[in-house]
N, C-alpha and C positions, 0 to 999 in steps of 0.2 A: 966513326961513321954515325950518321944521323939515325936515331931510333924512331921507329914507327910504333906508336903506342895506341891501342884501342882503349876507349873509355868503357867502363863496366858499370852496369846497374847491379847493385848489391841487394839481395833479398836476405835479410837477417831477422831472426825471430828470437825473442828472449823476454826477460822480465821487463815490464814497462818502466819508463824513465822515473816515475814517481813511486815505484814500489819500494817498500821498506826492506832493508837487507834482512835476510834470514840466515840462521845458523842451524844445520849446514845450508849452504846456498841451494836455492831451488831455481830451476830454469824452465822457461816456457817449452812446451812440447813441440816436437817436429815429427812428421811421419814420412818415411821413405818406403815406397812400393817398388820392389824389384821384380819385374816381370821377365819370365823366361819363355820365349816364343820362337816361332819360325814361320817363314812364308810358305813352307811346305806343310803346315799343320792346318787342317780344315777348321778347327775351332778357334784358331788364333785371331782371325779378323774380328770376332765378337769381343775378344779381350781388348783389341786395339780400340774398338768403339767405346768400350767401357772406360778405358784409360783416358780417352778424350773427354768423356763426360766428367770424370774426376778432376782432370786438370782445369776444365772450364769452370767447374763449381769452386775449386780451390782458388782460382783467380778472382772470381766474382765476389767471393766472401773473404778474401785475404787470409785464407787458411794455409798454414805451413805444411802442405802436403806435396810431396815430390814423387816423380816417377822416373825410373830407368828401365828401358826395354832392351834386354840382352837377347840377341838372336843366337840360338844354339845351332850346332852343326849336325845333330843326330838325324835330321830329316833330309840331309843332302844325299840323294840317291840317283842312280842310273844316269850319271853325268850332269845332273842338275844341281846347282849350288845356290843356296840363299846368299845373295851378294853381301849381306850384312852379318853373316854368321861368323863365329870364331870358336875354335875348339876350347879356348880358355873360358868362354862363357858356359860351355857344357860342363867343364870341370867345376866351375863355380856353383852351378846348380847341384851337381852331385855332392859337392862338399857341404852345401847348405842342407841337403837331405840328411846327411850324417849328423850334422850339428843339432838339428831339431827333431831327429828320430822319425823322419818321413820315410815310409817303406817303398812307396810306388813312385816311379819317375814318370812324369807326364808333362805335356804342354797343352795349353798355356798354364804355367804354374806361377804363383805369386807369393812372395815373402814380405811380411809387413814388419818393418823395423827389425829385420833379422830373425823373426819368429814365424812360427806356423809354416804351413805349406799348403796354400789354398788353391782351388781351381780359380783361375784369374777372372773368369766370366761369372762367378757366383756372386752376384751383386749383394745379396743380403749378408752373406758371410764376410765379404770384404768390407762392406760398409760398417758392419758391427765392429770389425777389427780396427778400422780407422777411428771410429768414434771412441773406442776403448783407449787407444793410444793418445788421442787428443784430450782425453779426460784426466791424464796423469801429468805430473811434473816431469820434465826431462831430466835425464841423468847427467847431462852436460850441456855445453853451448859451443858453437863453432862459428867463427867469422872468417870468411875468405876475402882476399883481394888478389888481383892479378894484373899483369901487364905483359904485353907482347913485345918481344925484342927480335926483330927480323934477323939481326946479325947472329943471334944465337939459335935461330930456328926453333924456338921453344916458347912456351908460356911460363913465365915466372910467377909463382904463386906464394903469397904469404898467408899464414894461418895463425889464428889465436883460438885456443880451446877453452880458456878460462877454467880448465880443470886438467888433471893429469892422473892417469892410472898406469901401473906397470904394464898392463896387458892391452894398452890402447894402440890402435893403428888408424892412420888417415887413409881413406880410400878416395881417389880422385877419378872421376869418369867424365870424359868429354862426350857429350851426346849431341846428335843431330836432331834438332827440334821437330822437324817435319819432313817426312819422306813419303812420296807417292811413287809406287812402282807397279808395273803390270807384270804379273807372274806368268812365266812361259811353260811351267811344268809342275808336276805334283798335284796335290789335292786342291790347290787354288788356281790351277792353270786357267789363264784367260781373265782373271780378276784383277782389277786395279785396286791395290791395297794402300791404305794410309797408316803410317806409323808415327808415333810421337816419342821424342827423347830416346832415340836409338843409340845404344852404346857404341862408340867408335874407337876410343882409346881408354884403357884402364891402367891405373898405376896405384900400387899400395906402398905407403910410406910408414915405416916404423918411427914413432915419435918418442923422444925422451924429454922434451921440454914442452911447456904449455903453449909456446909460440915458436914459430920457425918458418922455414922456407922450403919449397919443393919446385921441381921443374916437370913440365909435361911436354912431350913432343908435339909439334904441330901436325894437324891432319894433312892429308895430301891435297885437299881442297882448301885454297887460301882464303876463301870467303868466310871468315869467322863469324859473321853476323848470323849464319845459319845454325850456330852451335850454342850450347850452354855448358857450363862447367858445374857438375854436381860433386860436392865433397861431403863425406860423412865419417863420423867417428865410430869405429867398430871394435868390439871386444875380440881380441885374437883367439880367445878360447871358446867363448859361447857363440860368437858372431852376432850378438845382440848389438843393435845400433843405438847410440846415445844421443846423437845430434846430427842434423843435416843443414847444409847451406847451399845456395845456388847462385851462380853468376851468369848474367846474360851479356853477351858481347854486342856492343854498338860502336859504330864509327865515331 
């Protein structure tokens, strides 16, 4: 059968083409912001606005800063459910807290490259954390490529890490880049909220080779141009993130 393949725009960051090789190799930094939020949380719209500012600044300055917005289910009450929430994202937030020694669970909460546990709307603290991560060499490098095969109902992904550690895993998250939704209940009832890079599908791949392949299921919405694929290398023990890459879908 004929394959329908979407072309992809690859955003990859690393050492410049004319840089001299270093021993051990050093890689350009990337910064991943993992936001844990909910439409039922009164303070979360402020975090959404801040993430939009960060993404706009990163785009205008070609900075390797990425955002994933995980909607947790802890605010789903009295019959109202955040339509983008998932209990797996709540579990991920709880596990992050254990890894970094964070005592209090709250939303909106933000983790920067798998570290810290910051209030997501705390602009000064978050900005300082981003600056700190951009000032360092990266621990690794990640390059993603992908193709859509309709007959398999999946996104076929190839990856190259240029590095390998025994404790490394590849986390793949399909995000919906822009969502506008009017909330009908909870602390934000009646508000039209705007979200960016909302997690829709998450898959964790244990990797044993520097390069390989993975598959991600297709979302229920077939219009893939609304989505991006964010992949990152994460230490299975510490949850520190070594490198991030993003693919944007285009027809």
